[in-house]
Structures are given as structure tokens and as C-alpha cells.
N, C-alpha and C positions, 0 to 999 in steps of 0.2 A: 566155787569161785564167785566172788561178788562183782557185779556190773557197776562201773563208774556212772554217777549220773550227771548229766550236765544240766545247768540251770541253777537259778537260786533257792536258797532256802526261805521258808517263813520269815525268819528272823531278819534275813539280809534284805527282804522286801520291805518290812516294818521299819527297819531303820532308813533306807531311801525314801520311804512316804513322810517319816518324821522329820528328816533333813529339808524336805521340799516343803513340808508344812512352816516349820519356821521361816525358810526363805521366803515363803509367801506373806509370812505375818508381817516381816521386816518391810517387805516392797509396800505392802497395803500402809503400813503406818507412815512410811517416808511420802508416798502417794497423796494420802489424807492431810496431812502437814504442807505438802506443797500446795496442794489446792487452797486450803485457809489461808496460807501466806499470800497466794496469788489472789485471792477475793479481797483481802485486805489492801495489798498495793493498789489494787483496781479502785476499790472504794476511794484510797486517800487520793488518788488520781485525779478521778472524777468529782469528788470536793474540790480540788483547788482548780481544774479547769472552771467549774460553774463558779467558785467566787472570783477567778480573773474574767470571765466574762460579765459579771456582775459590775466589776469594776471597770471593764471596757464599756460597758452600757454607760455608767456616769460619764465616763470620759468623752463618750461621744454626744451623750444627749445633754450633758450638762447638770444632770439631777438622777439620783435614783429612780428603781423601779416604783410606780407608784403606790404601793402598800408601804414600803419604807420611808417615802415622802411624805406620806399621811399619816404615820405613825405617832401616836401621843406618846412624848418620852416621859411627861409629869417628873421631872426632876432626876430621872434613873440615869444610870451610867449605861445600862444596855436593855435593848429591845429584843425579844426573841421571837421569830416567826417559825411556828412546829406546823405540821399536817397541810391541810390545804391552803394555810395562808403561805409557807414557803413553796408549793407547788404554784402559787399565782404569780409570785415573785421568778420563779424559773420560766413560766411559761411565757410570762412577758419579755423575759432576755431571750429566752430561744426563740419565740416568736418574732423578734426583731429580725433574726436570720431568715425567716420564712414567711413574712408578711406576704401581703398582698399589694403592696403599695410598688411592686416593681423595682424598687432600689434594695438590693441583697446585701445587707451588712452580716458578715459571717462573725459573731461575737465569739463563736467557739464552733468546733467540729461537733456537732450532737450526734454524729453515728456510732460512738461509743457509749452514750447516755444508758443506764437502765433505767427503765420504766416501767410501770403497771397502770392499769386503769384506776383512776381515783376512788370508784366504788368498791375496790378489793384491794386497796393499799393498807387498811386497818386489820385485816384478816393475818394474823401472824403466820400463816402457811401461802400468802400471796406470792404467785410466783411473777416474778419479771420479765422484760424481754428486752433486748437491744433496740435503741431507738429505729434504728435502720429496720429491723425486721417488722415494725408496726407501722412504718410510715411509706415504705417504698411502694412502688407499683406493684409487687408479687406477693405483698404482704396476705400472711394468712388470716392472722388477726391483728385488724386495723384499730388503732386508738386514735382518734384526732386530739389535738395539742389542748385545746380545754378539759380534755377527759384524762389528761395524763398526770400521775404522780411521779415526782422523781425520787431516785433514791440509790440504792447499793444492795450488793448481795452480800447478807449477812456471812460471817467466814465460817461459822459451825455448822448453820443449818442451811445455806443457800436460798433462803426466803428473802423476799422482798422488806427492806426497811428504808424510812424515809429520812431525808437529809433535814436537818435543821440549818436556820438563817440568823445571825446575829448581829445586831447592828448595834456598833458602839458609837455612843451620841458624842463623847468626848474627843475622840479621834475622827469621827466622821468616816467611817470604817466598817467594811463588811466581813464577817467569816463564815464559812460554810463548813458545818460538822456533821459528824456522824451522831 
């Protein structure tokens, strides 16, 4: 008489492992797409916040940040500020809320901004930080306002990318773009 075995055969185990592998790949794909979409939305929100802060600066001061004010338009419809020039504009606007004057004018909530050290910002693999991570009293990696580059997290790689500022001379308006 044959004795009945209890347990699984190798074929049954391989089938279960195959089903689990397919489920894991589907979940990983959905998670990756979700992360990319979240980064894209966060970048759009941060760009919009910075754009609104520049407009608020204009409303409060009666003039644009100094780099925009001193821009030589030479009959051009638009003037683009990239890299360190855009950073100078953001530093002036963000600094308005964190200046030494004692008058605290919050043009935006900077805690959610994504920043990087300006010396590392051009590195395609640069890592960015939340503003609050580098300015708080318990910050492990402190970056001063004048050394900050302002940007967003690239949707695909997660690396730091800078925002650009476009000043439209005809409409006297500013747009912040990725």
C-alpha cells in the first residue's frame, strides 16, 4: 500500500511563486508611476507657489525683485532667468519672510520648498532637501539662504532640477517653469 503524502509538489510551489512574482511586478509598476506622478504634482505646486510669492513681493514692494527690475529687455517680449539668476530672485523673495529686519512678511510657506546647495545644483545627480530640513534648528545638513538653489525633484530620477523664471515685458508678469 502506498502512503499518501501531505504537502505541495514542486509544480504547485513554482506556480505559487510565479503568481506572487507577477503580483509584485504589478504593484511595483503602480508604485513607481504613483511616485512619479506625485513628484510631478509637487513640482507644479512648488512652481505655482514661487510664482505667487514673486507676485506678492511685487504687490507688497511695488516693484519686482531687483534682478527682474534691472533686466535689460532690449525690445524682447520675454526675459529668461535660469540657474543662479533664478536662484537670486527666489532668495530675495524667500528672504523677505526670513530677513533680519524684524518685520516678518510671509510671502509663502517655504517649508515645502525643494532646495540644494548652489555649488552642487548643476550636478545631474544632485540631491535636494526640503527647506525645513536645511534651515531648522536640528538640521543635519544646513544650507544658508544665499547658498540655496531652488528647484524640484525630477519625476523620473528623483534628482534635483532648477526652476526657471520668465518675465513677460509686455504683460509685466512673471512665470515660474520647470
